[in-house]
C-alpha positions in Angstrom: 73.3 -48.5 -16.7 73.4 -50.1 -13.1 76.5 -52.3 -13.6 77.5 -54.9 -10.6 79.9 -54.3 -7.7 83.0 -57.3 -8.0 82.8 -58.5 -4.6 86.0 -56.9 -3.1 84.0 -53.9 -3.8 81.0 -55.1 -2.0 82.8 -56.4 1.1 84.4 -52.7 1.0 81.5 -51.0 1.2 79.5 -53.1 3.8 82.6 -53.0 6.5 81.6 -49.2 5.7 78.3 -49.9 7.4 77.3 -51.6 11.0 75.2 -54.1 10.9 71.8 -53.4 12.6 71.3 -54.0 16.6 69.3 -56.4 15.7 67.5 -58.6 13.0 63.9 -59.9 14.4 61.8 -58.4 16.6 61.4 -59.7 20.7 58.6 -61.6 20.9 56.9 -57.9 23.3 57.4 -56.0 20.2 56.3 -58.1 17.7 52.9 -58.9 20.1 52.4 -54.5 20.1 52.8 -54.6 16.1 50.5 -57.5 16.0 47.7 -56.3 17.7 47.9 -52.7 16.5 48.0 -54.1 12.9 44.6 -56.4 13.8 43.1 -53.4 15.5 43.6 -50.9 12.7 41.9 -53.5 9.8 39.3 -54.8 12.4 38.3 -51.8 15.0 36.3 -53.3 18.1 34.8 -50.0 19.3 33.8 -52.0 22.1 37.0 -52.8 23.5 38.3 -49.4 22.9 37.2 -46.0 24.8 35.6 -43.0 22.6 37.7 -40.7 21.9 35.7 -37.3 22.0 35.4 -35.3 19.1 37.7 -32.4 17.3 37.0 -29.2 19.3 36.2 -26.4 16.4 39.2 -23.8 17.0 37.6 -21.4 19.9 35.3 -19.3 18.7 34.9 -16.5 21.6 31.8 -14.0 21.7 34.8 -11.4 20.6 35.7 -12.6 17.9 32.0 -13.3 16.1 28.8 -11.9 15.7 26.3 -13.0 18.7 24.5 -14.8 15.9 26.9 -17.1 15.2 27.6 -17.0 19.2 45.7 -19.6 13.4 64.5 -19.9 4.1 66.0 -20.4 7.3 66.3 -24.0 7.1 65.8 -26.5 4.6 62.7 -28.3 4.8 61.3 -31.6 3.0 57.9 -31.0 1.5 56.0 -33.9 1.7 51.8 -34.0 0.0 49.8 -36.1 2.3 46.6 -34.4 2.3 44.8 -32.8 -0.8 42.9 -31.0 -3.5 39.2 -32.5 -3.9 36.5 -30.9 -1.8 34.5 -33.4 0.8 31.2 -34.4 -0.8 30.4 -36.2 2.4 30.6 -32.7 4.0 29.7 -30.0 1.5 33.3 -29.1 1.9 34.2 -27.3 -1.7 38.3 -28.3 -2.9 39.0 -24.0 -2.7 38.7 -25.1 1.2 41.8 -27.4 1.0 45.6 -26.8 1.3 48.4 -29.1 0.6 49.9 -29.8 4.1 53.8 -29.7 4.5 55.8 -31.6 6.8 57.5 -29.1 9.4 60.9 -28.8 10.8 61.4 -28.1 14.3 65.1 -27.3 14.2 64.6 -23.9 12.0 62.0 -22.6 14.8 64.5 -20.8 16.9 66.3 -19.3 13.7 63.5 -18.1 12.2 62.0 -16.8 15.4 65.3 -15.1 16.6 64.9 -13.1 13.3 61.9 -12.0 13.8 62.1 -11.2 17.5 65.0 -8.7 16.2 63.4 -7.3 13.5 60.6 -6.6 16.5 62.7 -5.5 18.5 64.1 -2.2 16.2 60.4 -1.5 15.7 59.3 2.4 16.7 56.7 2.1 19.9 53.5 3.1 19.4 52.3 4.0 23.1 48.2 3.4 23.9 47.5 5.9 25.7 44.9 5.8 28.4 41.5 6.4 27.1 42.1 5.8 23.3 41.7 2.6 21.4 43.9 -0.4 19.1 42.5 -0.8 15.9 42.8 -3.7 14.0 41.7 -4.1 10.5 41.8 -8.4 8.8 40.1 -10.1 6.7 39.5 -13.9 8.5 36.9 -16.6 7.9 36.7 -19.2 10.8 35.0 -23.0 10.6 31.2 -22.8 11.6 28.2 -24.9 11.1 26.0 -23.2 8.5 22.6 -24.3 10.4 24.1 -21.7 13.2 20.6 -19.7 12.2 18.9 -22.7 14.4 18.8 -22.5 18.2 19.6 -26.0 18.4 23.1 -27.1 20.3 25.8 -28.0 17.6 28.6 -30.7 18.2 31.8 -30.6 16.4 31.9 -34.4 14.8 27.9 -34.4 14.5 26.9 -31.2 12.7 28.4 -30.8 8.8 31.1 -27.7 9.6 32.0 -25.6 6.8 34.6 -22.3 5.9 32.5 -19.0 6.3 33.2 -16.7 3.6 36.4 -15.0 4.0 35.3 -11.4 4.8 36.1 -7.9 6.5 36.5 -7.6 10.2 37.6 -4.3 12.4 38.1 -4.4 15.9 38.5 -1.2 18.6 40.0 -2.8 21.4 40.5 -0.9 24.9 43.6 -0.2 26.2 42.8 -1.6 29.9 38.8 -2.9 30.5 35.6 -2.5 29.2 33.9 -3.3 26.2 35.6 -3.9 22.8 33.9 -2.8 19.3 33.7 -5.4 15.9 32.6 -4.2 12.8 32.1 -7.7 11.1 29.7 -8.1 8.1 28.1 -4.9 8.1 27.0 -5.4 11.9 28.9 -3.3 14.6 28.1 -4.6 17.7 29.7 -5.3 21.5 33.0 -7.5 21.7 32.0 -8.5 25.5 34.9 -11.0 26.7 38.1 -9.2 24.6 41.1 -8.8 26.8 41.8 -5.6 26.6 45.5 -4.7 25.3 46.8 -4.8 28.3 46.7 -8.6 28.5 49.3 -8.5 26.3 51.1 -5.4 26.4 52.4 -5.9 29.9 54.1 -9.3 29.5 56.9 -9.6 30.6 60.0 -8.7 28.3 62.3 -11.8 29.4 61.1 -14.5 27.2 61.7 -17.4 30.0 59.4 -15.2 32.7 57.2 -14.4 29.8 56.4 -18.3 28.8 56.3 -19.0 32.7 53.6 -16.7 33.0 52.3 -18.1 29.8 52.1 -21.4 31.3 50.0 -20.6 34.4 47.7 -18.4 32.8 46.4 -21.2 30.6 46.8 -24.5 33.5 43.5 -24.7 34.3 41.8 -25.1 30.5 41.0 -28.2 28.9 43.4 -27.9 26.3 47.1 -29.7 26.4 49.0 -27.2 27.7 51.9 -26.5 25.4 49.3 -26.3 22.7 47.3 -24.0 25.2 50.7 -21.5 25.4 50.8 -21.8 21.1 47.1 -20.5 21.4 47.4 -18.1 23.8 50.9 -16.5 22.0 48.6 -16.5 18.9 46.2 -14.6 20.3 48.6 -12.0 21.0 49.7 -11.8 17.7 46.4 -11.9 16.3 44.7 -8.9 17.7 46.7 -6.5 20.0 49.6 -3.6 19.6 52.4 -4.2 22.0 55.9 -2.5 22.6 58.4 -3.9 20.5 60.3 -5.3 23.6 57.4 -7.8 24.3 56.6 -8.4 20.9 60.4 -10.2 20.9 60.0 -11.7 23.8 56.3 -13.9 22.2 58.6 -14.7 19.0 61.4 -16.1 21.9 59.3 -17.4 23.8 56.9 -19.3 21.3 60.4 -20.8 19.8 60.6 -22.9 23.0 57.6 -24.2 23.1 58.1 -27.9 22.5 56.0 -29.5 19.0 56.8 -26.5 17.4 57.2 -26.7 13.8 58.8 -24.5 10.6 56.9 -24.5 7.5 58.0 -23.5 4.4 55.4 -22.1 2.5 51.4 -20.6 3.9 49.2 -18.2 2.7 47.2 -16.2 4.6 43.1 -14.6 4.1 44.5 -12.0 1.3 46.2 -14.4 -0.1 50.0 -13.4 0.8 52.3 -16.1 1.1 55.0 -16.6 3.5 56.7 -18.6 5.6 54.9 -19.6 8.6 55.3 -21.3 12.2 52.7 -24.0 13.4 51.6 -26.4 16.2 49.5 -28.7 15.6 46.7 -29.8 18.4 45.7 -33.6 19.4 43.3 -33.6 16.8 44.6 -33.2 14.1 44.5 -29.6 14.2 47.8 -27.0 12.9 48.4 -23.4 13.7 50.8 -21.4 11.2 51.7 -18.1 12.2 52.5 -16.4 8.7 55.3 -13.9 8.0 57.0 -12.3 5.4 60.0 -14.2 3.8 61.8 -10.6 3.6 60.4 -7.8 6.2 59.0 -10.7 8.3 56.5 -9.1 9.3 53.6 -11.1 10.7 51.2 -11.5 8.2 48.1 -13.7 9.4 47.4 -17.1 10.4 45.6 -20.0 9.4 44.7 -23.2 10.6 43.9 -26.7 9.0 43.6 -30.3 9.2 47.0 -32.6 8.9 45.3 -36.0 8.8 40.9 -37.0 8.4 39.4 -37.1 11.8 35.8 -36.9 12.4 35.8 -32.7 11.5 36.7 -33.6 7.7 39.7 -34.8 5.9 43.3 -33.4 5.8 44.3 -30.6 4.4 41.0 -29.4 5.0 41.3 -25.3 6.4 39.5 -24.4 9.7 40.3 -21.2 9.8 42.4 -18.2 8.6 43.0 -14.5 8.9 45.0 -11.7 7.9 45.7 -8.5 9.5 45.7 -5.6 7.1 46.5 -2.4 9.3 46.8 -1.6 13.5 46.9 1.6 14.8 46.1 4.0 18.2 42.8 5.9 17.5 41.0 8.1 20.2 37.7 6.3 20.3 36.2 3.2 19.6 35.0 3.7 16.3 37.4 6.0 14.6 39.4 4.6 11.8 42.7 5.5 11.6 43.4 8.8 9.0 
């Protein structure tokens, strides 16, 4: 039932709401909107510069075998992309996720809670000559034609998410090659950052963030996303002093564009809350944390909007960290 308001009630309500500042669009604003609309319905390739193809998530030599060469605040949930696969690209439906809207205001409180928990953990010293062992479940976006020697280009060649599989990594403390065991193969992770690259970071969040920005400045990624990516690498495969770990979380909260995502799932199927950031091509990378213990669980990346790689919701990477420890020799597993 919707009773009508009498004129006196309507006038009283109207006085509570300020009138809009401008009832008509300015001529300039109208022209801009009209041009944008006309471009959307009738794009002209010749009239606009070509946009570069979206890059797949950086996959360094040490990340994969040589042959193959992411309830502290109320959050509005909005499904914007979904479940069917992308038949044109051969992407099955189970490689798609629901895209949830994030909230920037929730990041700092969550990161502070996670930092407090991280700072209270006992230290696990990494002695000279020892190795950091990390066991994970992982899958990244790959080109099915990787068996060929020809070049691959995102947006041109078909890409699909690899099967989730086990990965073990032994990182040296300060230098030398890492050792990686993946898909039944054991190989050297040439170029893998030693554990000290991250373990020796400043423990003051402001100083740490300045250091990170200085390190990523020469890269071709936008500065803030590159900083977020650097911290994500430190969280994914390293073993850090508690004070450094806490500083990383507090520094991450200061990076513009980070949002709290109410639900995310790691490569082991564990559900948690996440902090994510979207790059210029529409790929969101999320760090996933247990809702109760605030432990780091893993990472996932996916498209939040359609682009040349695929449709909104398409997974491009998923990881789950299952164990971290210090061992005395590469190849040895913790007891």
